C-alpha positions in Angstrom: -18.7 19.0 45.6 -22.1 18.8 43.8 -21.3 15.6 42.0 -20.2 14.1 45.6 -23.2 15.4 47.1 -25.4 13.7 44.4 -23.8 10.6 44.2 -23.8 10.1 48.1 -27.5 10.6 48.3 -28.0 8.2 45.3 -25.9 5.4 46.5 -26.2 5.6 50.4 -28.9 8.1 51.1 -26.3 10.1 52.6 -25.8 13.8 53.2 -22.4 15.1 53.1 -21.6 17.6 56.0 -18.0 18.1 55.2 -15.3 16.9 53.0 -11.4 17.4 52.7 -9.9 16.3 49.2 -6.1 15.2 49.6 -5.4 13.5 46.3 -6.4 13.0 42.6 -5.6 10.0 41.0 -5.3 10.2 37.1 -6.1 6.6 35.8 -6.1 4.7 32.6 -8.3 1.8 31.8 -7.0 -1.1 29.8 -10.6 -2.5 29.5 -11.8 -2.4 26.0 -15.0 -0.7 27.0 -15.9 1.7 29.7 -17.2 0.6 33.2 -20.6 2.4 32.3 -21.3 3.7 28.8 -21.2 7.4 30.0 -18.1 7.2 32.1 -15.0 8.6 30.7 -12.6 6.2 28.9 -9.8 5.0 28.9 -8.8 8.1 30.9 -10.4 9.0 34.2 -9.9 10.7 37.2 -10.7 9.9 41.1 -10.6 12.7 43.7 -9.8 11.2 47.2 -10.9 12.5 50.4 -12.4 12.1 53.4 -15.3 13.8 55.6 -18.5 13.2 57.4 -21.8 12.0 56.3 -25.4 11.5 57.9 -27.7 8.8 56.5 -30.8 11.0 55.9 -33.0 8.7 53.8 -32.9 5.3 51.4 -30.7 5.3 48.4 -32.5 7.4 45.8 -31.3 6.4 42.0 -31.0 9.1 39.8 -33.5 7.9 37.4 -35.4 4.9 36.1 -33.0 2.4 34.4 -30.2 3.1 36.7 -27.4 0.7 36.3 -27.5 -0.9 39.8 -29.9 -0.8 42.6 -28.5 -0.4 46.2 -30.0 -3.0 48.3 -28.3 -2.3 51.5 -25.8 0.2 53.2 -23.7 -0.9 56.2 -22.0 1.2 58.4 -18.6 -0.3 59.5 -15.5 0.5 61.1 -12.3 1.3 59.2 -11.1 -2.4 60.0 -14.0 -3.9 58.5 -14.1 -1.5 55.4 -10.4 -2.4 54.7 -11.1 -6.2 55.2 -14.2 -6.1 52.7 -12.1 -4.1 50.1 -9.3 -6.4 50.5 -11.4 -9.4 49.8 -12.3 -8.1 46.2 -9.9 -8.6 43.4 -9.7 -5.1 42.6 -9.8 -3.5 46.2 -6.3 -3.4 47.5 -5.6 0.1 46.4 -8.9 1.3 47.5 -8.1 -0.2 51.0 -4.8 1.5 51.0 -6.7 4.9 50.3 -9.1 4.3 53.2 -6.1 3.6 55.6 -4.5 6.9 54.3 -7.6 8.8 54.5 -7.9 7.9 58.3 -4.3 8.8 59.0 -4.6 12.1 57.4 -8.0 12.9 59.2 -6.3 11.9 62.5 -3.4 14.3 61.7 -6.1 17.0 60.7 -8.0 16.5 64.0 -4.7 16.9 66.1 -3.8 20.0 64.4 -7.2 21.3 65.3 
Protein backbone atom coordinates (compact mmCIF):
# COMPACT_ATOMS: atom_id res chain seq x y z
CA UNK A 1 0.00 0.00 0.00
CA UNK A 2 2.91 2.34 0.70
CA UNK A 3 4.32 1.78 -2.79
CA UNK A 4 0.87 2.30 -4.35
CA UNK A 5 0.40 5.57 -2.46
CA UNK A 6 3.90 6.79 -3.37
CA UNK A 7 3.67 5.88 -7.05
CA UNK A 8 0.18 7.37 -7.42
CA UNK A 9 1.38 10.65 -5.97
CA UNK A 10 4.56 10.66 -8.07
CA UNK A 11 2.91 9.70 -11.36
CA UNK A 12 -0.44 11.48 -11.11
CA UNK A 13 -0.56 13.67 -8.00
CA UNK A 14 -3.27 11.29 -6.77
CA UNK A 15 -4.17 10.40 -3.21
CA UNK A 16 -5.50 6.82 -2.99
CA UNK A 17 -8.57 6.77 -0.75
CA UNK A 18 -9.27 3.02 -0.97
CA UNK A 19 -7.96 0.00 -2.86
CA UNK A 20 -9.10 -3.59 -3.39
CA UNK A 21 -6.58 -6.04 -4.79
CA UNK A 22 -7.92 -8.93 -6.87
CA UNK A 23 -4.91 -10.53 -8.47
CA UNK A 24 -1.18 -10.99 -8.68
CA UNK A 25 0.59 -11.62 -11.96
CA UNK A 26 3.92 -13.38 -11.80
CA UNK A 27 5.76 -12.26 -14.93
CA UNK A 28 8.93 -13.05 -16.83
CA UNK A 29 10.63 -10.63 -19.23
CA UNK A 30 12.30 -11.91 -22.37
CA UNK A 31 14.15 -8.61 -22.74
CA UNK A 32 17.88 -8.71 -22.13
CA UNK A 33 17.78 -5.66 -19.84
CA UNK A 34 15.27 -4.47 -17.23
CA UNK A 35 12.83 -1.68 -18.14
CA UNK A 36 14.58 0.46 -15.51
CA UNK A 37 17.98 -0.37 -13.99
CA UNK A 38 16.50 -0.70 -10.49
CA UNK A 39 13.54 -2.89 -11.52
CA UNK A 40 13.49 -6.62 -10.79
CA UNK A 41 14.58 -8.62 -13.84
CA UNK A 42 13.77 -10.98 -15.46
CA UNK A 43 11.09 -12.03 -12.94
CA UNK A 44 8.69 -9.43 -11.59
CA UNK A 45 5.21 -9.18 -10.09
CA UNK A 46 2.17 -7.01 -10.81
CA UNK A 47 -0.49 -6.41 -8.17
CA UNK A 48 -3.85 -5.84 -9.87
CA UNK A 49 -6.75 -4.05 -8.20
CA UNK A 50 -9.17 -1.15 -8.25
CA UNK A 51 -9.96 1.75 -5.99
CA UNK A 52 -10.65 5.43 -5.68
CA UNK A 53 -8.24 8.32 -5.96
CA UNK A 54 -8.40 12.07 -5.71
CA UNK A 55 -6.08 14.33 -7.72
CA UNK A 56 -4.59 16.60 -5.04
CA UNK A 57 -1.46 18.02 -6.69
CA UNK A 58 0.70 17.99 -9.74
CA UNK A 59 2.78 14.84 -10.23
CA UNK A 60 5.78 14.85 -7.91
CA UNK A 61 8.75 12.86 -9.26
CA UNK A 62 10.66 11.09 -6.49
CA UNK A 63 14.01 12.70 -7.17
CA UNK A 64 15.99 14.76 -9.60
CA UNK A 65 16.99 12.57 -12.48
CA UNK A 66 13.79 10.53 -12.40
CA UNK A 67 13.51 8.71 -15.71
CA UNK A 68 10.26 10.22 -16.92
CA UNK A 69 8.49 13.47 -16.32
CA UNK A 70 4.70 13.29 -16.43
CA UNK A 71 3.47 16.18 -18.55
CA UNK A 72 -0.24 15.55 -18.37
CA UNK A 73 -2.75 13.48 -16.40
CA UNK A 74 -6.05 12.73 -18.14
CA UNK A 75 -9.16 11.55 -16.34
CA UNK A 76 -11.11 9.45 -18.82
CA UNK A 77 -13.97 6.98 -18.70
CA UNK A 78 -13.43 3.24 -18.91
CA UNK A 79 -14.11 3.04 -22.65
CA UNK A 80 -11.51 5.69 -23.44
CA UNK A 81 -8.94 4.11 -21.13
CA UNK A 82 -9.44 0.70 -22.77
CA UNK A 83 -9.25 2.25 -26.24
CA UNK A 84 -5.99 4.03 -25.42
CA UNK A 85 -4.47 0.86 -23.98
CA UNK A 86 -5.50 -1.25 -26.97
CA UNK A 87 -3.84 1.29 -29.28
CA UNK A 88 -0.48 0.42 -27.70
CA UNK A 89 1.42 -2.61 -28.95
CA UNK A 90 1.72 -3.98 -25.39
CA UNK A 91 -1.59 -2.72 -24.00
CA UNK A 92 -4.12 -5.49 -24.72
CA UNK A 93 -3.56 -7.34 -21.43
CA UNK A 94 -3.80 -4.05 -19.52
CA UNK A 95 -7.07 -3.20 -21.28
CA UNK A 96 -8.42 -6.59 -20.24
CA UNK A 97 -7.39 -5.95 -16.62
CA UNK A 98 -9.23 -2.60 -16.67
CA UNK A 99 -12.38 -4.36 -17.91
CA UNK A 100 -12.05 -7.09 -15.29
CA UNK A 101 -11.46 -4.51 -12.54
CA UNK A 102 -14.60 -2.61 -13.60
CA UNK A 103 -16.64 -5.84 -13.54
CA UNK A 104 -15.35 -6.83 -10.10
CA UNK A 105 -15.93 -3.32 -8.77
CA UNK A 106 -19.56 -3.38 -9.96
CA UNK A 107 -20.06 -6.77 -8.30
CA UNK A 108 -18.51 -5.50 -5.05
CA UNK A 109 -20.81 -2.45 -5.10
CA UNK A 110 -23.87 -4.66 -5.64
CA UNK A 111 -22.94 -6.79 -2.66
CA UNK A 112 -22.66 -3.67 -0.54
